[in-house]
N, CA, C and O of each residue as an XYZ file, in Angstrom:
700
protein
N      36.151    205.949    -25.845
C      35.043    205.007    -25.992
C      34.698    204.444    -24.614
O      35.589    204.116    -23.829
N      33.413    204.336    -24.330
C      32.945    203.765    -23.072
C      32.077    202.547    -23.367
O      31.741    202.280    -24.520
N      31.723    201.824    -22.336
C      30.942    200.598    -22.537
C      29.618    200.860    -23.249
O      29.149    200.021    -24.019
N      29.024    202.005    -23.000
C      27.756    202.336    -23.656
C      27.932    202.326    -25.179
O      27.060    201.842    -25.901
N      29.054    202.856    -25.665
C      29.333    202.856    -27.107
C      29.517    201.430    -27.628
O      29.057    201.094    -28.720
N      30.187    200.608    -26.846
C      30.405    199.226    -27.260
C      29.109    198.422    -27.230
O      28.940    197.493    -28.020
N      28.202    198.766    -26.335
C      26.884    198.118    -26.314
C      26.133    198.389    -27.617
O      25.435    197.514    -28.131
N      26.276    199.589    -28.142
C      25.625    199.920    -29.425
C      26.187    199.060    -30.550
O      25.449    198.640    -31.441
N      27.482    198.798    -30.511
C      28.105    197.949    -31.532
C      27.545    196.533    -31.459
O      27.295    195.907    -32.489
N      27.349    196.026    -30.237
C      26.795    194.680    -30.074
C      25.358    194.599    -30.574
O      24.898    193.534    -30.986
N      24.653    195.724    -30.536
C      23.299    195.783    -31.064
C      22.240    195.315    -30.097
O      22.533    194.685    -29.081
N      21.004    195.634    -30.430
C      19.882    195.259    -29.577
C      19.281    193.912    -29.970
O      18.535    193.313    -29.194
N      19.599    193.442    -31.151
C      19.246    192.069    -31.518
C      20.317    191.543    -32.468
O      21.182    192.296    -32.915
N      20.257    190.272    -32.768
C      21.347    189.633    -33.510
C      21.484    190.141    -34.939
O      22.535    189.951    -35.551
N      20.471    190.769    -35.480
C      20.552    191.244    -36.864
C      21.231    192.588    -36.988
O      21.835    192.876    -38.021
N      21.148    193.432    -35.951
C      21.713    194.779    -36.106
C      23.039    194.978    -35.379
O      23.564    196.092    -35.358
N      23.583    193.939    -34.793
C      24.859    194.061    -34.085
C      25.969    193.342    -34.827
O      25.745    192.693    -35.848
N      27.159    193.472    -34.293
C      28.299    192.759    -34.864
C      29.247    192.364    -33.731
O      29.132    192.840    -32.601
N      30.172    191.491    -34.066
C      31.202    191.106    -33.108
C      32.148    192.277    -32.892
O      32.294    193.141    -33.755
N      32.786    192.293    -31.732
C      33.785    193.309    -31.448
C      35.108    192.947    -32.116
O      35.446    191.770    -32.240
N      35.847    193.955    -32.540
C      37.194    193.709    -33.031
C      38.078    193.403    -31.819
O      37.660    193.592    -30.677
N      39.287    192.935    -32.072
C      40.219    192.668    -30.991
C      40.449    193.938    -30.171
O      40.424    193.894    -28.941
N      40.672    195.067    -30.843
C      40.922    196.332    -30.146
C      39.716    196.781    -29.320
O      39.876    197.269    -28.201
N      38.517    196.618    -29.865
C      37.304    197.005    -29.123
C      37.108    196.129    -27.893
O      36.784    196.624    -26.814
N      37.306    194.831    -28.062
C      37.143    193.903    -26.936
C      38.202    194.176    -25.864
O      37.902    194.152    -24.670
N      39.425    194.431    -26.291
C      40.486    194.752    -25.338
C      40.130    196.017    -24.564
O      40.263    196.062    -23.341
N      39.680    197.036    -25.277
C      39.327    198.316    -24.636
C      38.174    198.121    -23.653
O      38.181    198.709    -22.572
N      37.191    197.307    -24.013
C      36.044    197.069    -23.127
C      36.507    196.493    -21.793
O      36.109    196.974    -20.732
N      37.336    195.474    -21.849
C      37.769    194.861    -20.599
C      38.799    195.711    -19.877
O      38.909    195.646    -18.653
N      39.547    196.498    -20.616
C      40.440    197.449    -19.963
C      39.618    198.441    -19.139
O      39.988    198.767    -18.011
N      38.511    198.919    -19.694
C      37.632    199.821    -18.951
C      37.065    199.143    -17.707
O      37.003    199.746    -16.635
N      36.658    197.902    -17.856
C      36.100    197.155    -16.724
C      37.168    196.957    -15.646
O      36.902    197.171    -14.463
N      38.366    196.552    -16.045
C      39.429    196.297    -15.071
C      39.923    197.562    -14.400
O      40.405    197.509    -13.269
N      39.815    198.697    -15.071
C      40.216    199.962    -14.465
C      39.196    200.427    -13.430
O      39.492    201.306    -12.621
N      38.008    199.851    -13.449
C      36.996    200.173    -12.454
C      36.235    201.452    -12.734
O      35.534    201.949    -11.852
N      36.348    201.993    -13.915
C      35.694    203.254    -14.226
C      34.250    203.131    -14.663
O      33.583    204.145    -14.866
N      33.757    201.934    -14.809
C      32.384    201.726    -15.246
C      31.553    201.243    -14.058
O      32.057    200.545    -13.179
N      30.296    201.617    -14.043
C      29.436    201.175    -12.945
C      29.152    199.679    -13.071
O      29.350    199.089    -14.133
N      28.694    199.087    -12.000
C      28.328    197.672    -12.034
C      27.179    197.431    -13.003
O      27.120    196.382    -13.644
N      26.273    198.385    -13.113
C      25.144    198.251    -14.032
C      25.625    198.261    -15.477
O      25.195    197.428    -16.275
N      26.515    199.195    -15.828
C      27.053    199.247    -17.185
C      27.839    197.978    -17.503
O      27.712    197.410    -18.587
N      28.651    197.545    -16.545
C      29.449    196.338    -16.746
C      28.535    195.131    -16.930
O      28.748    194.324    -17.835
N      27.526    195.003    -16.083
C      26.585    193.890    -16.184
C      25.834    193.890    -17.501
O      25.672    192.838    -18.120
N      25.372    195.057    -17.940
C      24.646    195.158    -19.213
C      25.549    194.739    -20.373
O      25.121    194.022    -21.277
N      26.785    195.189    -20.337
C      27.733    194.827    -21.397
C      27.963    193.315    -21.419
O      27.915    192.700    -22.484
N      28.212    192.712    -20.259
C      28.481    191.278    -20.202
C      27.263    190.452    -20.624
O      27.404    189.421    -21.281
N      26.082    190.905    -20.249
C      24.861    190.193    -20.656
C      24.676    190.287    -22.163
O      24.344    189.290    -22.806
N      24.885    191.470    -22.738
C      24.754    191.634    -24.195
C      25.772    190.767    -24.933
O      25.463    190.168    -25.963
N      26.966    190.709    -24.401
C      28.009    189.894    -25.010
C      27.644    188.416    -24.938
O      27.816    187.682    -25.911
N      27.148    187.988    -23.801
C      26.742    186.587    -23.621
C      25.590    186.242    -24.549
O      25.552    185.157    -25.130
N      24.660    187.162    -24.683
C      23.500    186.936    -25.544
C      23.937    186.825    -27.002
O      23.425    185.988    -27.745
N      24.877    187.665    -27.406
C      25.377    187.657    -28.778
C      26.194    186.406    -29.059
O      26.141    185.846    -30.154
N      26.956    185.974    -28.047
C      27.897    184.877    -28.237
C      29.297    185.453    -28.385
O      29.499    186.420    -29.119
N      30.252    184.867    -27.697
C      31.610    185.409    -27.663
C      32.465    184.703    -28.714
O      32.412    183.481    -28.849
N      33.250    185.480    -29.453
C      34.144    184.914    -30.462
C      35.513    184.634    -29.860
O      35.841    185.145    -28.790
N      36.296    183.837    -30.534
C      37.654    183.533    -30.091
C      38.472    184.819    -30.027
O      39.247    185.013    -29.090
N      38.308    185.688    -31.001
C      39.041    186.953    -31.030
C      38.699    187.805    -29.804
O      39.586    188.432    -29.225
N      37.426    187.834    -29.404
C      37.020    188.596    -28.221
C      37.611    187.994    -26.948
O      38.104    188.729    -26.093
N      37.568    186.678    -26.812
C      38.120    186.015    -25.626
C      39.621    186.278    -25.528
O      40.134    186.534    -24.439
N      40.322    186.217    -26.648
C      41.763    186.479    -26.644
C      42.055    187.905    -26.181
O      42.997    188.132    -25.421
N      41.255    188.857    -26.634
C      41.441    190.252    -26.218
C      41.124    190.431    -24.739
O      41.827    191.161    -24.039
N      40.071    189.771    -24.255
C      39.713    189.855    -22.841
C      40.846    189.292    -21.984
O      41.221    189.888    -20.974
N      41.391    188.141    -22.392
C      42.484    187.518    -21.636
C      43.718    188.417    -21.624
O      44.395    188.527    -20.601
N      44.012    189.054    -22.744
C      45.167    189.953    -22.802
C      44.966    191.143    -21.861
O      45.899    191.547    -21.167
N      43.762    191.701    -21.836
C      43.479    192.823    -20.937
C      43.632    192.388    -19.476
O      44.175    193.131    -18.658
N      43.156    191.194    -19.153
C      43.283    190.692    -17.781
C      44.752    190.519    -17.413
O      45.166    190.915    -16.323
N      45.541    189.934    -18.307
C      46.973    189.757    -18.021
C      47.671    191.105    -17.829
O      48.532    191.248    -16.961
N      47.295    192.080    -18.637
C      47.932    193.396    -18.556
C      47.600    194.134    -17.261
O      48.378    194.978    -16.817
N      46.454    193.828    -16.650
C      46.030    194.534    -15.442
C      46.225    193.730    -14.158
O      46.136    194.283    -13.062
N      46.487    192.445    -14.287
C      46.602    191.585    -13.101
C      47.880    191.884    -12.326
O      48.922    192.203    -12.900
N      47.768    191.772    -11.021
C      48.929    191.854    -10.127
C      49.218    190.427     -9.671
O      48.598    189.932     -8.729
N      50.148    189.780    -10.333
C      50.417    188.378    -10.072
C      51.472    188.214     -8.981
O      52.597    188.694     -9.125
N      51.114    187.541     -7.898
C      52.104    187.307     -6.841
C      53.130    186.275     -7.293
O      52.831    185.383     -8.087
N      54.317    186.412     -6.781
C      55.392    185.440     -6.978
C      55.868    185.334     -8.426
O      56.484    184.337     -8.800
N      55.589    186.350     -9.246
C      56.046    186.323    -10.633
C      57.567    186.239    -10.641
O      58.240    187.056    -10.011
N      58.098    185.276    -11.337
C      59.535    185.101    -11.420
C      60.148    184.304    -10.275
O      61.347    184.027    -10.292
N      59.346    183.932     -9.283
C      59.890    183.143     -8.163
C      60.232    181.754     -8.682
O      59.413    181.091     -9.318
N      61.442    181.333     -8.403
C      61.901    180.034     -8.879
C      61.313    178.918     -8.021
O      61.087    179.079     -6.821
N      61.076    177.796     -8.666
C      60.602    176.583     -8.003
C      59.302    176.794     -7.238
O      59.130    176.297     -6.126
N      58.406    177.528     -7.846
C      57.091    177.782     -7.259
C      56.088    176.773     -7.792
O      56.042    176.504     -8.993
N      55.289    176.221     -6.899
C      54.164    175.381     -7.287
C      52.929    176.256     -7.124
O      52.604    176.685     -6.016
N      52.250    176.515     -8.222
C      51.056    177.369     -8.181
C      49.851    176.517     -8.554
O      49.795    175.932     -9.636
N      48.891    176.457     -7.641
C      47.675    175.679     -7.861
C      46.504    176.628     -8.051
O      46.296    177.549     -7.262
N      45.749    176.388     -9.103
C      44.541    177.176     -9.333
C      43.440    176.196     -9.730
O      43.225    175.936    -10.914
N      42.748    175.658     -8.734
C      41.725    174.652     -9.028
C      40.576    175.259     -9.823
O      40.360    176.470     -9.779
N      39.836    174.421    -10.550
C      38.716    174.934    -11.335
C      37.641    175.534    -10.430
O      37.413    175.058     -9.318
N      36.997    176.564    -10.913
C      35.948    177.215    -10.145
C      34.552    176.849    -10.649
O      33.563    177.135     -9.976
N      34.460    176.231    -11.803
C      33.137    175.959    -12.329
C      32.985    174.523    -12.841
O      31.976    174.194    -13.464
N      33.957    173.687    -12.587
C      33.855    172.313    -13.056
C      33.156    171.427    -12.046
O      32.989    171.806    -10.886
N      32.754    170.262    -12.481
C      32.111    169.314    -11.586
C      33.165    168.355    -11.067
O      33.981    167.842    -11.832
N      33.145    168.119     -9.782
C      34.122    167.239     -9.173
C      33.452    166.490     -8.033
O      32.695    167.078     -7.260
N      33.724    165.212     -7.927
C      33.117    164.394     -6.879
C      33.987    164.253     -5.645
O      33.617    163.539     -4.714
N      35.131    164.914     -5.614
C      36.033    164.803     -4.468
C      36.133    166.155     -3.776
O      35.938    167.195     -4.406
N      36.435    166.145     -2.480
C      36.591    167.422     -1.773
C      37.840    168.140     -2.265
O      38.727    167.512     -2.844
N      37.918    169.448     -2.041
C      39.111    170.183     -2.485
C      40.321    169.804     -1.629
O      40.372    170.106     -0.437
N      41.272    169.150     -2.244
C      42.447    168.670     -1.517
C      43.671    169.550     -1.765
O      44.774    169.212     -1.334
N      43.485    170.682     -2.461
C      44.617    171.555     -2.795
C      45.326    172.055     -1.541
O      46.555    172.112     -1.505
N      44.557    172.418     -0.510
C      45.162    172.968      0.701
C      46.003    171.905      1.394
O      47.135    172.183      1.792
N      45.479    170.701      1.546
C      46.240    169.628      2.182
C      47.505    169.321      1.378
O      48.589    169.196      1.949
N      47.371    169.202      0.063
C      48.533    168.927     -0.785
C      49.538    170.073     -0.717
O      50.746    169.837     -0.701
N      49.053    171.302     -0.677
C      49.930    172.463     -0.601
C      50.687    172.537      0.710
O      51.879    172.843      0.723
N      50.008    172.262      1.811
C      50.672    172.285      3.120
C      51.736    171.196      3.230
O      52.818    171.426      3.771
N      51.424    170.016      2.716
C      52.398    168.918      2.728
C      53.598    169.276      1.855
O      54.741    169.039      2.244
N      53.346    169.841      0.684
C      54.428    170.232     -0.226
C      55.306    171.316      0.392
O      56.530    171.271      0.265
N      54.683    172.296      1.063
C      55.450    173.365      1.717
C      56.304    172.795      2.844
O      57.451    173.206      3.023
N      55.752    171.853      3.603
C      56.521    171.226      4.683
C      57.706    170.438      4.129
O      58.718    170.267      4.808
N      57.571    169.959      2.887
C      58.662    169.205      2.254
C      59.670    170.129      1.571
O      60.657    169.651      1.010
N      59.434    171.466      1.609
C      60.413    172.405      1.075
C      60.002    173.168     -0.166
O      60.743    174.041     -0.617
N      58.847    172.870     -0.730
C      58.405    173.586     -1.935
C      57.807    174.947     -1.564
O      57.313    175.134     -0.452
N      57.855    175.879     -2.492
C      57.137    177.152     -2.349
C      55.786    176.958     -3.033
O      55.731    176.609     -4.212
N      54.692    177.185     -2.292
C      53.358    176.875     -2.791
C      52.467    178.111     -2.738
O      52.381    178.786     -1.712
N      51.814    178.393     -3.844
C      50.816    179.463     -3.928
C      49.544    178.847     -4.487
O      49.554    178.238     -5.557
N      48.449    179.010     -3.753
C      47.146    178.530     -4.215
C      46.298    179.759     -4.537
O      46.174    180.668     -3.717
N      45.723    179.778     -5.725
C      44.817    180.851     -6.135
C      43.406    180.299     -6.108
O      43.109    179.312     -6.780
N      42.545    180.924     -5.343
C      41.181    180.438     -5.188
C      40.275    181.617     -4.867
O      40.723    182.763     -4.879
N      39.042    181.357     -4.590
C      38.109    182.399     -4.175
C      36.901    181.754     -3.539
O      36.647    180.563     -3.712
N      36.172    182.545     -2.812
C      34.917    182.081     -2.212
C      33.738    182.357     -3.129
O      32.687    181.731     -2.996
N      33.902    183.273     -4.042
C      32.754    183.818     -4.767
C      32.154    182.893     -5.813
O      30.943    182.937     -6.030
N      32.947    182.060     -6.465
C      32.408    181.194     -7.511
C      32.843    179.759     -7.234
O      33.822    179.282     -7.808
N      32.111    179.068     -6.351
C      32.525    177.698     -6.039
C      32.228    176.763     -7.205
O      31.336    177.033     -8.010
N      32.970    175.671     -7.294
C      32.644    174.669     -8.303
C      31.310    174.024     -7.950
O      30.735    174.300     -6.897
N      30.843    173.199     -8.804
C      29.535    172.577     -8.583
C      29.503    171.709     -7.334
O      28.425    171.376     -6.841
N      30.674    171.337     -6.812
C      30.695    170.566     -5.562
C      30.388    171.456     -4.371
O      30.090    170.963     -3.283
N      30.462    172.800     -4.578
C      30.104    173.740     -3.537
C      31.224    174.167     -2.623
O      31.020    175.059     -1.800
N      32.399    173.574     -2.725
C      33.515    173.924     -1.860
C      34.712    174.369     -2.694
O      34.965    173.836     -3.775
N      35.434    175.343     -2.182
C      36.674    175.774     -2.817
C      37.824    175.520     -1.851
O      37.612    175.099     -0.714
N      39.033    175.778     -2.311
C      40.189    175.691     -1.420
C      40.024    176.683     -0.272
O      40.485    176.425      0.840
N      39.366    177.819     -0.535
C      39.111    178.805      0.530
C      38.230    178.191      1.617
O      38.435    178.452      2.802
N      37.261    177.386      1.223
C      36.397    176.709      2.194
C      37.208    175.760      3.070
O      37.035    175.726      4.289
N      38.088    174.994      2.446
C      38.924    174.053      3.208
C      39.868    174.807      4.135
O      40.081    174.397      5.276
N      40.430    175.902      3.651
C      41.345    176.705      4.461
C      40.634    177.242      5.698
O      41.164    177.169      6.806
N      39.436    177.779      5.506
C      38.648    178.300      6.633
C      38.302    177.191      7.614
O      38.281    177.413      8.825
N      38.030    175.996      7.096
C      37.726    174.865      7.963
C      38.902    174.488      8.861
O      38.712    173.925      9.939
N      40.105    174.800      8.416
C      41.308    174.530      9.206
C      41.652    175.695     10.136
O      42.621    175.632     10.892
N      40.837    176.768     10.070
C      41.100    177.939     10.898
C      42.199    178.836     10.351
O      42.747    179.661     11.082
N      42.526    178.685      9.071
C      43.552    179.497      8.429
C      42.891    180.554      7.558
O      41.685    180.499      7.314
N      43.674    181.512      7.090
C      43.094    182.565      6.259
C      43.844    182.702      4.949
O      44.961    182.207      4.796
N      43.216    183.374      4.019
C      43.857    183.704      2.753
C      43.967    185.221      2.667
O      43.421    185.942      3.502
N      44.668    185.688      1.668
C      44.842    187.123      1.493
C      44.284    187.575      0.156
O      44.229    186.811     -0.808
N      43.871    188.833      0.120
C      43.416    189.447     -1.134
C      44.527    190.300     -1.732
O      44.373    190.842     -2.826
N      45.634    190.422     -1.031
C      46.732    191.285     -1.446
C      47.855    190.450     -2.067
O      48.484    189.658     -1.365
N      48.120    190.610     -3.375
C      49.181    189.823     -4.016
C      50.557    190.026     -3.382
O      51.350    189.087     -3.322
N      50.846    191.229     -2.911
C      52.136    191.495     -2.271
C      52.259    190.709     -0.970
O      53.316    190.155     -0.666
N      51.177    190.664     -0.211
C      51.173    189.899      1.030
C      51.321    188.397      0.749
O      52.026    187.691      1.471
N      50.652    187.919     -0.303
C      50.765    186.502     -0.663
C      52.211    186.147     -0.992
O      52.714    185.104     -0.576
N      52.874    187.024     -1.743
C      54.272    186.781     -2.090
C      55.144    186.763     -0.838
O      56.048    185.936     -0.722
N      54.877    187.663      0.090
C      55.632    187.694      1.354
C      55.423    186.404      2.140
O      56.376    185.844      2.682
N      54.175    185.930      2.204
C      53.888    184.678      2.915
C      54.654    183.507      2.300
O      55.215    182.681      3.020
N      54.675    183.440      0.965
C      55.372    182.339      0.301
C      56.869    182.408      0.613
O      57.501    181.380      0.856
N      57.428    183.602      0.607
C      58.867    183.746      0.925
C      59.166    183.326      2.369
O      60.154    182.640      2.630
N      58.301    183.743      3.305
C      58.563    183.484      4.717
C      58.181    182.077      5.154
O      58.938    181.427      5.874
N      57.005    181.595      4.722
C      56.494    180.317      5.239
C      56.421    179.215      4.185
O      56.114    178.066      4.502
N      56.703    179.570      2.932
C      56.630    178.653      1.791
C      55.196    178.316      1.389
O      54.990    177.419      0.571
N      54.207    179.005      1.938
C      52.807    178.673      1.641
C      51.939    179.918      1.717
O      52.060    180.714      2.648
N      51.061    180.083      0.730
C      50.063    181.159      0.769
C      48.871    180.765     -0.085
O      48.986    180.030     -1.066
N      47.730    181.280      0.323
C      46.511    181.154     -0.463
C      46.044    182.573     -0.744
O      45.842    183.360      0.181
N      45.873    182.896     -2.013
C      45.474    184.244     -2.413
C      44.149    184.197     -3.156
O      43.874    183.261     -3.907
N      43.344    185.205     -2.938
C      42.061    185.335     -3.621
C      42.289    185.798     -5.053
O      43.033    186.747     -5.299
N      41.643    185.123     -5.989
C      41.749    185.552     -7.387
C      41.144    186.932     -7.584
O      41.539    187.654     -8.500
N      40.188    187.311     -6.737
C      39.580    188.645     -6.842
C      40.606    189.748     -6.612
O      40.489    190.832     -7.184
N      41.599    189.482     -5.787
C      42.602    190.482     -5.489
C      43.629    190.681     -6.588
O      44.404    191.636     -6.548
N      43.644    189.784     -7.577
C      44.623    189.903     -8.650
C      44.289    191.027     -9.618
O      45.173    191.554    -10.292
N      43.028    191.392     -9.686
C      42.600    192.507    -10.532
C      42.070    193.594     -9.619
O      40.901    193.559     -9.234
N      42.899    194.551     -9.270
C      42.566    195.532     -8.230
C      41.240    196.263     -8.440
O      40.511    196.475     -7.471
N      40.909    196.646     -9.640
C      39.673    197.392     -9.856
C      38.455    196.533     -9.582
O      37.384    197.072     -9.302
N      38.576    195.233     -9.650
C      37.450    194.341     -9.404
C      37.529    193.712     -8.031
O      36.703    192.859     -7.705
N      38.490    194.101     -7.218
C      38.628    193.506     -5.894
C      37.542    194.036     -4.966
O      36.920    195.053     -5.271
N      37.298    193.363     -3.832
C      36.207    193.746     -2.935
C      36.315    195.182     -2.404
O      35.293    195.782     -2.071
N      37.511    195.740     -2.317
C      37.675    197.076     -1.781
C      37.516    198.183     -2.814
O      37.414    199.356     -2.454
N      37.493    197.822     -4.095
C      37.364    198.829     -5.148
C      35.907    199.252     -5.295
O      34.993    198.467     -5.044
N      35.708    200.468     -5.695
C      34.336    200.956     -5.884
C      34.213    201.602     -7.252
O      35.035    202.429     -7.646
N      33.188    201.215     -7.952
C      32.907    201.812     -9.258
C      31.901    202.954     -9.040
O      31.136    202.936     -8.076
N      31.908    203.925     -9.925
C      30.936    205.015     -9.786
C      29.517    204.500    -10.028
O      29.327    203.463    -10.662
N      28.539    205.219     -9.527
C      27.139    204.830     -9.725
C      26.753    205.035    -11.173
O      27.320    205.877    -11.870
N      25.788    204.261    -11.614
C      25.323    204.370    -13.011
C      24.507    205.636    -13.191
O      24.027    205.909    -14.292
């Protein structure tokens, strides 16, 4: 089954489509995370899903597919503080995760911050923005992030790098 088949299930209007089963929704996002679908096919599928409205069963399947494909840095590391600030919430304060993380690392904690530049919160700044302002960098490689945390007690990793097929270096075939 490919995304085109799942688009037919969603239907062209609300009367002729149906919700995806857990297995169908899982398979759809598994295909997306594997990177085998073009950006156009993926976009069309996501737009159709958004237009239809997403069910709890579909969201649960999508989350399971993401967990199954994610490369999580520092999994199993003891005494890890992992910060993942909201990417779409409204906040009236600047992102202080980097400052708090650096202070915590200096005090002996192992700190991993998960952030990205691509979807800033409504305040317009992410932890990546603050990190760049300090002249520091983040990594897209989960293995490198884990190494940084082990060596320096501090790392900032891009959430885009956690799903390899959707990372900036991955390429999907043309539509």
